[in-house]
N, C-alpha and C positions, 0 to 999 in steps of 0.2 A: 370848450364847453365840457363839463364833467359828465360822465356816463355812469348812471346808477347801476347798470347791469355789470359793469366791470370793476367798479370801485367799492361797491357795497361789501361790508364784512359779513353780511348774512345772505345766504342763497335761499331762494324760495323753492320749496319742493312741494310738488303736488302729485297725488296719485289719481289715476283715472282707471276705475274699475268698470269698464264698459266693453266695447267691442274691439278695442285696440287702438292703434294709431297708424296713420299713413305718413311716414317720416319725410316723404318727398314734398309734402304740402309746403307752400311758401310761408305758412304760419310758423313753421319750425326751422326756418333759415336761421343759422347761428351767427351770421355776419355781425361783427361788432361785439360779440360776447367774449369775455375773457376765458381763461382756462377753467375747467371743472375744478371746484374746490378740492384740495388735497384730502380734506376730511371725508369726502364722499366715499362710501364703502359699498355702494350698490353695483349692479352689473347690467350689461346689455345682453340679454339672453338670445342666443341664436335659435331660430326655428324656421318653419316653412315661410319662404319669401321674406324673411327678416333675419339679418345677420348683424354682427357686432358693429359694422360700419353704418348701420341704420341709425345709430345714436350719434349725437354730436354734442356741441357745447350748450344746446338748449334742451334736447332730449338726452338727459344724462343717464338714464337707466330705463330698461323695459323688461318686463317679464310676462310670461304667459302661464295661466293656471287653468288646467283642464282636468286634473284628477278629480274623480267623483262626479263629473258631468257626463250625462248619458250621450252616447253616440248620436242619438236623434237630435239633441239640442246643439251639438257641435257641427251638425251637417251644414256644409256650405261655408263654415268658418275656416280661416287659416289656423293651423296648429302652431301659432306663434303670437307675438304681440302686434302683428299687422292687422289693421282695420279692414274689414271686408264690406262695410256698407256706409262708411262716412260718419256714423253716429259718434264713435269714440274720438275721432279726429276733431269733429265739431266741438264736442264737450271739452276736450283737452285744450284746443286753441282758444276757447272762450275763457277758460280758467287761467291759463298761463299767458295768453296774449300772443 
């Protein structure tokens, strides 16, 4: 049986601008996925409780943007792409499957 995820010439890329992502979620298991496309120029940004190995063949990039956000709004959040409350993980898994 053919596998669209590994044989497609087009990679689907989604951005999730919410509370981050919990990479250990089963939704982001990369079993059966082929290699990350060579044309991908993104990165997996290291931060609090999130390192480069948090990315895989399904989560191919992650960044955290906190500049300009008040300390009060960031209170309780990880200073990284890691989700702290499940919302970002839910949204990302709904979009990307």
